[in-house]
Backbone as CSV, one residue per row, in Angstrom:
resi,resn,N_x,N_y,N_z,CA_x,CA_y,CA_z,C_x,C_y,C_z
1,MET,0.796,-1.256,0.013,-0.016,0.097,0.039,0.858,1.278,-0.019
2,ASP,0.745,2.192,-0.982,1.474,3.336,-0.992,0.989,4.425,-0.031
3,GLY,1.705,5.452,0.173,1.621,6.477,1.176,0.225,7.166,0.993
4,ILE,-0.136,7.466,-0.297,-1.409,8.140,-0.572,-2.538,7.432,-0.001
5,GLN,-2.520,6.081,-0.563,-3.710,5.156,-0.362,-3.767,4.930,1.324
6,LEU,-2.572,4.867,1.933,-2.707,4.569,3.345,-3.201,5.935,4.029
7,LYS,-2.822,7.041,3.667,-3.498,8.273,4.251,-4.836,8.209,3.992
8,LYS,-5.529,7.865,2.824,-6.883,7.799,2.651,-7.591,6.787,3.598
9,GLU,-7.101,5.697,3.617,-7.607,4.559,4.524,-7.564,5.012,6.053
10,LEU,-6.458,5.668,6.435,-6.514,6.005,7.840,-7.354,7.127,8.252
11,ARG,-7.602,8.169,7.152,-8.507,9.157,7.453,-10.068,8.663,7.679
12,SER,-10.283,7.539,6.691,-11.704,7.010,6.718,-11.824,6.118,8.090
13,LEU,-10.743,5.580,8.485,-10.770,4.841,9.702,-11.039,5.759,10.934
14,TYR,-10.283,6.790,11.015,-10.406,7.921,12.154,-11.936,8.320,12.101
15,LYS,-12.511,8.631,11.033,-13.934,9.039,11.046,-14.855,8.080,11.476
16,SER,-14.466,6.753,11.197,-15.311,5.594,11.792,-15.135,5.602,13.412
17,LEU,-13.834,5.700,13.864,-13.598,5.733,15.337,-14.406,6.867,15.833
18,ASP,-14.250,7.989,15.315,-14.882,9.211,15.884,-16.497,8.900,15.988
19,PHE,-17.017,8.441,15.015,-18.468,8.178,14.870,-18.990,7.284,15.921
20,VAL,-18.251,6.179,16.086,-18.775,5.298,17.231,-18.488,5.958,18.657
21,SER,-17.389,6.467,18.756,-17.117,7.165,19.961,-18.021,8.228,20.452
22,GLU,-18.391,9.160,19.459,-19.210,10.351,19.707,-20.706,9.880,19.790
23,ASN,-21.225,8.868,19.171,-22.650,8.509,18.953,-23.026,7.339,19.895
24,PHE,-22.009,6.595,20.291,-22.400,5.390,21.039,-21.719,5.103,22.455
25,LEU,-20.529,5.775,22.461,-19.726,5.529,23.708,-19.568,6.811,24.502
26,SER,-20.143,7.825,24.211,-19.890,9.113,25.071,-21.369,9.721,25.628
27,GLY,-21.794,9.164,26.648,-23.007,9.826,27.270,-24.497,9.489,26.824
28,ARG,-24.436,8.646,25.660,-25.624,8.170,25.153,-26.128,6.986,26.017
29,LYS,-27.430,6.923,26.416,-27.882,5.891,27.072,-28.299,4.656,26.185
30,ALA,-27.640,3.524,26.551,-27.916,2.387,25.805,-27.912,1.209,26.863
31,ASN,-28.696,0.028,26.497,-28.682,-1.048,27.393,-27.327,-1.565,27.376
32,LYS,-27.099,-2.516,28.339,-25.712,-3.081,28.491,-25.399,-3.840,27.190
33,LYS,-26.230,-4.597,26.580,-25.955,-5.372,25.464,-25.525,-4.638,24.335
34,ASP,-26.210,-3.563,24.075,-25.980,-2.699,22.946,-24.613,-2.016,23.118
35,GLY,-24.439,-1.598,24.439,-23.140,-0.916,24.826,-21.906,-1.715,24.453
36,GLN,-22.057,-3.060,24.823,-21.000,-3.920,24.628,-20.563,-4.259,23.144
37,ILE,-21.704,-4.216,22.358,-21.538,-4.389,20.838,-20.831,-3.273,20.317
38,TYR,-21.257,-1.957,20.655,-20.536,-0.730,20.227,-19.093,-0.704,20.667
39,PHE,-18.845,-1.258,21.924,-17.424,-1.122,22.497,-16.598,-2.133,21.648
40,ASN,-17.112,-3.271,21.264,-16.570,-4.334,20.506,-16.079,-3.792,19.104
41,ILE,-17.044,-2.939,18.561,-16.793,-2.388,17.143,-15.617,-1.349,17.296
42,TYR,-15.671,-0.563,18.348,-14.534,0.362,18.530,-13.226,-0.357,18.701
43,GLN,-13.126,-1.398,19.396,-11.915,-2.154,19.646,-11.494,-2.644,18.367
44,GLN,-12.381,-3.239,17.635,-11.912,-3.728,16.328,-11.390,-2.808,15.288
45,LEU,-12.051,-1.465,15.211,-11.498,-0.388,14.633,-10.156,-0.012,14.974
46,GLY,-9.921,0.090,16.323,-8.715,0.337,16.973,-7.590,-0.799,16.505
47,LEU,-7.965,-1.975,16.531,-7.079,-2.984,15.944,-6.618,-2.799,14.616
48,ALA,-7.650,-2.387,13.687,-7.327,-2.089,12.303,-6.295,-0.934,12.212
49,TRP,-6.645,0.033,12.979,-5.621,1.140,13.108,-4.270,0.701,13.400
50,GLU,-4.033,-0.159,14.307,-2.745,-0.819,14.630,-1.993,-1.397,13.443
51,PHE,-2.866,-2.110,12.688,-2.170,-2.979,11.549,-1.955,-1.985,10.429
52,LEU,-2.926,-1.004,10.169,-2.522,-0.037,9.101,-1.410,0.858,9.439
53,GLY,-1.306,1.261,10.842,-0.188,1.934,11.235,1.155,1.345,11.003
54,LEU,1.180,-0.049,10.940,2.430,-0.881,10.890,2.918,-0.592,9.318
55,GLN,2.040,-0.274,8.586,2.511,-0.093,7.153,2.951,1.286,6.791
56,CYS,2.877,2.188,7.722,3.267,3.507,7.665,4.821,3.676,7.810
57,LYS,5.481,4.442,6.841,6.877,4.652,6.897,7.208,5.965,7.367
58,HIS,6.246,6.724,8.091,6.401,8.041,8.599,7.285,8.944,7.698
59,GLY,6.871,8.965,6.571,7.526,9.686,5.355,7.448,11.253,5.487
60,GLU,6.342,11.652,6.092,5.926,13.030,6.200,6.539,13.625,7.480
61,GLY,7.298,12.854,8.249,7.776,13.461,9.524,6.936,13.334,10.724
62,TYR,7.152,14.188,11.660,6.339,14.060,13.093,5.962,15.516,13.302
63,ARG,4.854,15.622,14.189,4.288,16.938,14.577,4.274,16.749,16.197
64,THR,4.632,17.974,16.953,4.592,17.947,18.384,3.243,18.228,18.912
65,THR,2.693,17.302,19.902,1.341,17.473,20.514,1.453,18.370,21.740
66,ARG,0.326,18.697,22.119,0.321,19.677,23.439,1.123,19.090,24.573
67,ASP,1.195,17.713,24.781,1.840,17.107,25.773,3.346,16.705,25.365
68,ARG,3.771,17.481,24.480,5.267,17.492,23.836,5.711,16.122,23.491
69,LYS,4.707,15.246,22.929,4.936,14.031,22.355,5.164,14.279,20.697
70,GLU,6.174,13.539,20.149,6.221,13.541,18.552,5.409,12.516,17.934
71,VAL,4.398,12.820,17.242,3.654,11.712,16.703,3.626,11.827,15.058
72,CYS,3.591,10.833,14.345,3.593,10.769,12.935,2.470,11.543,12.426
73,LYS,2.558,12.327,11.273,1.734,13.033,10.673,0.679,12.280,9.808
74,ILE,1.101,11.043,9.547,0.156,10.242,8.734,-0.694,9.253,9.678
75,CYS,0.008,8.551,10.390,-0.745,7.486,11.229,-1.022,7.819,12.619
76,GLY,-0.188,8.827,13.237,-0.516,9.414,14.557,0.338,8.484,15.627
77,LYS,1.150,7.456,15.208,2.078,6.735,16.041,3.000,7.707,16.713
78,VAL,3.189,7.389,18.101,4.278,8.110,18.820,5.636,7.685,18.412
79,LYS,6.500,8.625,18.115,7.892,8.444,17.704,8.438,7.575,18.688
80,GLY,9.362,6.411,18.372,9.964,5.587,19.304,9.271,4.630,19.916
81,ALA,8.007,4.732,19.888,7.090,3.761,20.669,7.094,2.313,19.963
82,GLY,7.268,1.365,20.949,7.450,-0.060,20.628,6.089,-0.568,19.877
83,GLU,6.230,-1.471,18.873,5.085,-2.008,18.233,4.609,-3.259,18.904
84,SER,3.458,-3.432,18.952,2.783,-4.659,19.449,2.531,-5.649,18.528
85,TYR,2.684,-5.396,17.297,2.427,-6.405,16.287,3.367,-6.159,15.166
86,TYR,3.554,-7.122,14.267,4.436,-7.166,13.223,3.584,-7.643,11.921
87,LEU,3.647,-6.819,10.830,3.019,-7.280,9.544,4.198,-8.113,8.770
88,LEU,3.961,-9.280,8.330,4.917,-10.133,7.519,4.389,-10.608,6.373
89,PRO,5.028,-10.577,5.268,4.496,-11.031,3.844,4.351,-12.544,4.059
90,LYS,3.356,-13.220,3.370,3.282,-14.656,3.463,4.359,-15.271,2.826
91,GLU,4.760,-14.655,1.676,5.931,-15.294,0.858,6.989,-14.270,0.808
92,GLY,8.236,-14.777,0.514,9.375,-13.922,0.227,10.109,-13.480,1.479
93,HIS,10.929,-12.408,1.297,11.735,-12.057,2.314,10.915,-11.270,3.522
94,LYS,11.226,-11.467,4.642,10.541,-11.102,5.808,11.481,-10.399,6.770
95,LYS,11.144,-9.099,7.184,12.140,-8.448,8.048,11.393,-8.006,9.309
96,ILE,12.001,-8.207,10.427,11.558,-7.884,11.788,12.594,-6.776,12.457
97,GLY,12.262,-5.684,12.718,13.152,-4.879,13.458,14.331,-4.434,12.741
98,LEU,15.268,-3.723,13.366,16.439,-3.267,12.870,17.726,-3.818,13.574
99,ARG,18.814,-3.930,13.029,19.988,-4.336,13.653,20.384,-3.655,14.856
100,ARG,20.474,-4.188,16.050,20.692,-3.517,17.236,22.112,-3.958,17.730
101,MET,22.730,-3.037,18.299,24.038,-3.281,18.932,24.124,-2.515,20.248
102,PRO,25.134,-2.948,21.057,25.360,-2.084,22.204,25.709,-0.819,22.043
103,ASN,25.003,0.114,22.722,25.017,1.542,22.445,25.580,2.514,23.520
104,SER,26.161,1.990,24.481,26.736,2.776,25.599,27.825,2.168,26.339
105,LYS,28.808,3.100,26.744,30.013,2.543,27.300,29.769,2.626,28.817
106,LYS,28.632,2.866,29.318,28.264,2.864,30.739,28.159,1.514,31.188
107,VAL,28.538,1.214,32.499,28.212,-0.190,33.097,26.904,0.098,33.918
108,PHE,25.893,-0.557,33.462,24.568,-0.387,34.246,24.624,-1.256,35.420
109,PRO,23.722,-0.920,36.429,23.815,-1.571,37.729,23.161,-2.979,37.732
110,THR,22.179,-3.181,36.657,21.587,-4.587,36.602,21.458,-4.903,35.207
111,LYS,21.114,-6.209,34.956,21.032,-6.598,33.609,19.829,-6.197,32.909
112,ALA,18.754,-6.001,33.717,17.394,-5.446,33.186,17.519,-4.042,32.630
113,LYS,18.448,-3.230,33.413,18.538,-1.898,32.775,19.378,-1.765,31.746
114,ALA,20.376,-2.858,31.518,21.233,-2.812,30.446,20.828,-3.403,29.188
115,GLN,19.584,-4.145,29.272,18.899,-4.868,28.213,18.596,-3.947,27.172
116,ILE,18.881,-4.285,25.890,18.182,-3.534,24.757,17.407,-4.358,23.904
117,VAL,17.736,-5.596,23.671,16.728,-6.490,23.048,16.915,-7.806,23.571
118,ASN,15.758,-8.325,23.823,15.741,-9.924,24.434,14.326,-10.603,23.764
119,ASP,14.619,-11.146,22.562,13.275,-11.363,21.839,13.769,-12.880,21.170
120,THR,12.683,-13.667,21.165,12.661,-15.001,20.511,11.642,-15.232,19.531
121,LEU,11.959,-15.798,18.432,11.080,-16.068,17.223,11.062,-17.589,16.834
122,ASP,9.872,-18.300,16.955,9.879,-19.562,16.429,9.361,-19.577,15.030
123,PHE,10.302,-20.011,14.166,10.023,-19.830,12.750,9.943,-21.334,12.068
124,HIS,8.787,-21.575,11.737,8.730,-23.118,11.070,9.415,-24.103,11.767
125,GLY,9.409,-24.052,13.052,10.023,-25.093,14.004,11.423,-24.816,14.475
126,ALA,12.063,-23.766,13.877,13.419,-23.515,14.388,13.214,-22.232,15.252
127,SER,13.922,-22.153,16.379,14.071,-21.131,17.389,15.054,-20.243,17.199
128,LEU,14.878,-18.812,17.062,15.730,-17.822,16.954,15.720,-16.767,18.149
129,THR,16.868,-16.658,18.860,16.780,-15.846,19.964,17.792,-14.743,19.622
130,MET,17.469,-13.473,19.992,18.435,-12.280,19.869,18.426,-11.553,21.275
131,ASN,19.602,-11.363,21.710,19.923,-10.817,23.031,20.971,-9.832,22.782
132,VAL,20.731,-8.423,22.965,21.591,-7.580,22.823,21.618,-6.763,24.288
133,SER,22.734,-6.325,24.771,22.677,-5.671,26.099,24.033,-4.817,26.091
134,ASN,24.003,-3.630,27.015,25.138,-3.005,27.274,25.828,-3.721,28.499
135,ALA,26.919,-3.271,28.941,27.618,-3.636,30.052,26.873,-3.608,31.321
136,TYR,26.963,-4.508,32.297,26.262,-4.454,33.549,26.960,-5.250,34.593
137,ARG,26.635,-4.951,35.839,27.270,-5.505,37.026,26.614,-6.583,37.537
138,SER,27.302,-7.710,37.852,26.786,-8.995,38.443,27.647,-9.329,39.554
139,SER,27.254,-10.543,40.293,28.013,-11.044,41.443,27.913,-12.464,41.723
140,LEU,28.717,-12.907,42.465,28.794,-14.447,42.813,28.721,-14.571,44.348
141,PHE,28.392,-15.602,44.816,28.583,-15.995,46.166,27.946,-14.957,47.053
142,ASN,26.652,-14.776,46.876,25.819,-13.820,47.807,26.453,-12.440,47.816
143,ARG,26.799,-11.985,46.587,27.199,-10.541,46.305,28.526,-10.339,46.912
144,LYS,29.246,-11.491,47.397,30.728,-11.281,47.827,31.787,-10.809,46.861
145,HIS,31.354,-11.226,45.600,32.378,-10.981,44.481,31.660,-10.286,43.297
146,ASP,31.772,-8.941,43.269,31.344,-8.154,42.250,32.132,-8.009,40.818
147,PHE,31.437,-8.200,39.720,32.208,-8.015,38.583,31.304,-7.508,37.442
148,ALA,31.921,-7.113,36.187,31.229,-6.527,35.194,30.984,-7.537,34.029
149,ILE,29.825,-7.622,33.641,29.691,-8.322,32.321,29.747,-7.479,31.074
150,ALA,30.489,-7.779,30.158,30.852,-6.909,28.953,29.431,-6.832,28.094
151,ALA,29.498,-5.662,27.395,28.381,-5.620,26.497,28.501,-6.560,25.291
152,ASP,27.299,-7.096,24.819,27.417,-8.090,23.756,26.060,-8.230,22.943
153,ARG,26.182,-8.711,21.937,25.120,-9.146,20.865,25.171,-10.688,20.664
154,ILE,24.217,-11.363,21.150,24.317,-12.823,21.092,23.090,-13.238,20.288
155,VAL,23.303,-14.075,19.352,22.211,-14.643,18.549,22.306,-16.175,18.563
156,THR,21.226,-16.818,18.919,21.047,-18.226,19.174,20.040,-18.886,18.257
157,LEU,20.626,-19.883,17.642,19.566,-20.755,16.634,19.520,-22.092,17.205
158,LYS,18.310,-22.585,17.470,18.256,-24.012,17.781,17.322,-24.731,16.861
159,GLU,17.671,-25.989,16.396,16.952,-26.769,15.528,17.301,-28.232,15.735
160,ARG,16.466,-29.002,15.998,16.505,-30.568,16.327,17.591,-30.771,17.319
161,GLY,17.644,-30.128,18.253,18.500,-30.431,19.393,19.989,-29.819,19.193
162,ILE,20.146,-29.166,18.013,21.482,-28.609,17.778,21.248,-26.993,17.999
163,GLU,22.252,-26.389,18.569,22.353,-25.031,19.010,23.556,-24.385,18.409
164,CYS,23.283,-23.236,17.817,24.411,-22.368,17.086,24.368,-21.131,17.955
165,TRP,25.520,-20.827,18.571,25.635,-19.515,19.286,26.629,-18.658,18.676
166,ILE,26.167,-17.302,18.499,27.184,-16.418,17.909,27.112,-15.277,18.696
167,ASP,28.231,-14.770,19.189,28.400,-13.500,19.896,29.588,-12.610,19.432
168,GLN,29.897,-11.598,20.070,30.968,-10.663,19.553,32.548,-11.316,19.270
169,HIS,32.560,-12.312,20.059,34.016,-13.019,20.216,34.085,-14.452,19.908
170,LEU,32.878,-15.180,19.825,32.649,-16.509,19.815,31.666,-17.146,18.945
171,ILE,31.969,-18.221,18.152,30.922,-19.008,17.498,31.130,-20.346,17.931
172,MET,29.933,-20.853,18.494,29.861,-22.281,18.984,28.686,-22.983,18.442
173,VAL,28.921,-24.189,18.093,27.939,-25.109,17.678,27.854,-26.367,18.763
174,ARG,26.793,-26.625,19.263,26.608,-27.874,20.171,25.498,-28.753,19.780
175,MET,25.960,-30.068,19.667,24.921,-31.021,19.351,24.228,-31.564,20.579
176,LYS,23.083,-32.129,20.461,22.363,-32.613,21.603,23.204,-33.609,22.614
177,ARG,23.212,-33.220,23.809,24.097,-34.016,24.816,23.397,-35.115,25.424
178,ASP,24.023,-36.321,25.547,23.704,-37.386,26.469,24.408,-37.319,27.636
179,ARG,23.850,-36.908,28.814,24.468,-36.723,30.138,24.787,-38.113,30.666
180,LYS,24.239,-39.149,30.277,24.527,-40.516,30.700,25.896,-41.064,30.238
181,ARG,26.446,-40.290,29.384,27.898,-40.682,28.791,29.017,-40.277,29.815
182,GLY,28.608,-39.345,30.714,29.621,-38.806,31.613,30.199,-37.566,31.269
183,ALA,31.540,-37.329,31.555,32.017,-35.998,31.476,32.084,-35.696,29.994
184,ILE,32.248,-34.278,29.775,32.322,-33.720,28.385,33.746,-33.090,28.252
185,PHE,34.516,-33.282,27.307,35.787,-32.741,27.080,35.908,-31.698,25.899
186,GLY,36.998,-30.994,25.717,37.204,-30.196,24.733,38.509,-29.913,24.510
187,GLY,38.947,-29.584,23.292,40.372,-29.276,23.006,40.561,-28.795,21.412
188,PHE,41.569,-28.105,21.147,41.906,-27.864,19.840,42.294,-29.045,18.984
189,PRO,42.163,-28.967,17.714,42.380,-30.169,16.865,43.711,-30.706,17.044
190,TRP,44.819,-29.860,17.126,46.076,-30.427,17.361,46.149,-31.108,18.622
191,GLU,45.396,-30.944,19.575,45.522,-31.587,20.871,44.828,-32.911,21.015
192,ILE,44.156,-33.225,19.963,43.272,-34.488,19.916,44.021,-35.600,19.083
193,SER,44.153,-36.771,19.653,44.846,-37.786,19.000,44.111,-38.207,17.585
194,ARG,44.865,-38.659,16.726,44.141,-39.086,15.323,43.145,-40.190,15.685
195,LYS,43.269,-41.006,16.598,42.422,-42.100,16.809,41.017,-41.573,17.380
196,GLN,41.138,-40.566,18.096,39.843,-39.894,18.518,39.338,-38.988,17.333
197,LEU,40.148,-38.296,16.514,39.512,-37.546,15.519,38.723,-38.289,14.449
198,LYS,39.115,-39.619,14.223,38.355,-40.466,13.311,36.940,-40.611,13.845
199,HIS,36.533,-40.386,14.994,35.243,-40.446,15.471,34.394,-39.113,15.186
200,PHE,35.121,-38.097,14.750,34.447,-36.823,14.645,34.150,-36.379,13.134
201,PRO,32.898,-36.494,12.754,32.602,-36.179,11.357,32.627,-34.736,11.041
202,VAL,33.809,-34.155,11.059,33.993,-32.739,10.871,35.014,-32.425,9.690
203,ILE,34.410,-31.678,8.682,35.371,-31.293,7.551,35.726,-29.935,7.665
204,PHE,36.980,-29.531,7.761,37.359,-28.136,7.908,37.670,-27.505,6.515
205,GLU,37.349,-26.195,6.316,37.469,-25.418,5.161,38.519,-24.434,5.351
206,TYR,39.488,-24.183,4.353,40.528,-23.342,4.524,41.122,-22.967,3.069
207,ASP,41.852,-21.810,3.038,42.353,-21.522,1.797,43.845,-21.803,1.560
208,LYS,44.500,-21.175,0.631,45.841,-21.454,0.296,46.802,-20.990,1.516
209,GLY,46.272,-20.034,2.107,47.123,-19.340,3.196,46.802,-19.989,4.369
210,ASN,46.175,-21.105,4.530,45.754,-21.894,5.765,44.827,-21.026,6.680
211,ARG,44.205,-20.212,6.124,43.249,-19.493,6.876,41.872,-20.260,7.038
212,PHE,41.348,-20.315,8.156,40.180,-20.983,8.545,39.045,-20.360,7.876
213,LEU,38.111,-20.988,7.146,37.015,-20.362,6.318,35.655,-21.036,6.850
214,GLY,35.551,-22.201,7.544,34.434,-22.830,7.921,34.657,-24.261,8.144
215,LEU,33.459,-24.870,8.585,33.416,-26.316,8.803,32.101,-26.984,8.460
216,THR,32.125,-28.180,8.161,30.876,-28.961,7.936,30.857,-30.114,8.840
217,ILE,29.607,-30.226,9.545,29.570,-31.407,10.416,28.493,-32.472,9.794
218,LEU,29.073,-33.435,9.622,28.066,-34.514,9.070,27.305,-35.213,10.161
219,LYS,26.041,-35.342,10.065,25.165,-35.834,11.156,24.555,-37.260,10.760
């Protein structure tokens, strides 16, 4: 929907909202059953406004209201306010939100105050989690040892018991673990014997300069 058509649809919707509010929800005597019907209509119109507003690109800028809030000149949404819904195309490329990164050098007193994004999306059976936060203070052993947790952007993908973790300094892939098999070990490839490596179905990718480019895990 282009901007001109969106403005037309929103103007029509505002008139409908005003009509229901002024004629049926403000001082007019009506029985309880009719009042509930009109209230439901008003709520449905409000929901339509939410979804139409999601299509707005706020291309005409913002105006300042009497209470000093900046609202879009087209859809009336408050600048910077979080969205409750997302409109996604049924087919093709889907985009949710913008790339968020740590945005402060300050060390916040708690994780909650340092949090920028903490969101999870289940997409056709795969689970994607995005966690972005600034640095914050934490503690161990009943607050006897206080330390700072660095700012980070962590992306986690889970699929069929396999977890891929990507942060600012680390990429980690974990297979589903069987705790009954006992202790879990780790080491660089050159630290592991050739006999052990034969049990690991991993193919390393590298270039002529012996620079690591990736790996393939056969399952």
